C-alpha positions in Angstrom: -30.0 -6.4 66.2 -26.7 -5.5 67.7 -24.9 -8.7 66.7 -25.1 -7.5 63.0 -22.9 -4.6 63.9 -19.8 -6.8 64.5 -18.5 -10.3 64.0 -19.3 -11.6 67.4 -22.3 -13.9 67.9 -25.0 -12.4 70.1 -25.6 -14.5 73.3 -29.2 -14.0 74.4 -28.2 -15.3 77.8 -26.9 -11.9 78.7 -30.5 -10.7 78.8 -31.3 -13.5 81.2 -28.3 -12.4 83.4 -29.7 -8.9 83.4 -33.1 -10.2 84.6 -31.5 -12.3 87.3 -29.5 -9.3 88.6 -32.7 -7.2 88.6 -34.4 -9.9 90.5 -31.7 -9.8 93.2 -31.9 -6.0 93.5 -35.7 -6.1 93.5 -35.6 -8.7 96.3 -33.5 -6.4 98.4 -36.0 -3.6 97.9 -38.8 -6.0 99.0 -36.9 -6.9 102.1 -36.2 -3.2 102.8 -39.9 -2.4 102.3 -40.9 -5.2 104.7 -38.5 -4.0 107.4 -39.3 -0.3 106.9 -39.9 1.6 110.1 -42.8 3.6 108.5 -45.4 3.2 105.8 -43.7 6.1 103.9 -40.3 4.3 104.0 -42.0 1.0 102.9 -43.6 2.9 100.0 -40.3 4.4 99.0 -38.7 1.0 98.6 -41.7 -0.5 96.9 -41.6 2.4 94.4 -37.9 1.8 93.9 -38.7 -1.8 92.9 -41.4 -0.7 90.5 -39.0 1.8 88.9 -36.3 -0.9 88.6 -38.7 -3.2 86.8 -39.8 -0.4 84.5 -36.2 0.4 83.6 -35.3 -3.3 82.9 -38.5 -3.8 80.8 -37.4 -0.8 78.7 -34.2 -2.6 77.6 -34.5 -4.1 74.2 -33.7 -7.8 74.6 -32.1 -7.8 71.1 -29.8 -4.9 71.8 -26.5 -6.2 73.2 -25.1 -2.7 73.8 -28.2 -1.7 75.8 -28.2 -4.9 77.8 -24.5 -4.6 78.7 -24.9 -1.0 79.7 -27.9 -1.8 82.0 -26.0 -4.8 83.4 -23.0 -2.6 84.2 -25.3 -0.1 85.9 -27.1 -2.7 88.0 -23.8 -4.5 88.9 -22.6 -1.2 90.3 -25.9 -0.7 92.2 -25.8 -4.2 93.6 -22.2 -3.8 94.7 -23.0 -0.6 96.6 -26.2 -1.8 98.2 -26.0 -2.5 102.0 -27.8 -5.4 103.5 -29.9 -3.1 105.7 -31.9 -0.3 104.1 -30.2 3.1 104.3 -32.0 5.7 106.4 -34.2 8.0 104.4 -33.9 11.7 104.9 -37.3 13.2 105.5 
């Protein structure tokens, strides 16, 4: 467990915060899939949501360093995501 590596107490709520952030991003992908102009575009966004969930499930809920790294990655993704789906290049 990462908390054993230092004197800080590990707060398991950071994993819950990671899951909440992934839920927000996943919801955006669902909205983009629903609004997609084609079946291919909708499939692209559904697959993006599946990949996001796969990546988040791969994070060890007891590894503070891994959780914080994935949270930082997802915070940057969320901050950069437009409300409307970006156009996909064919």
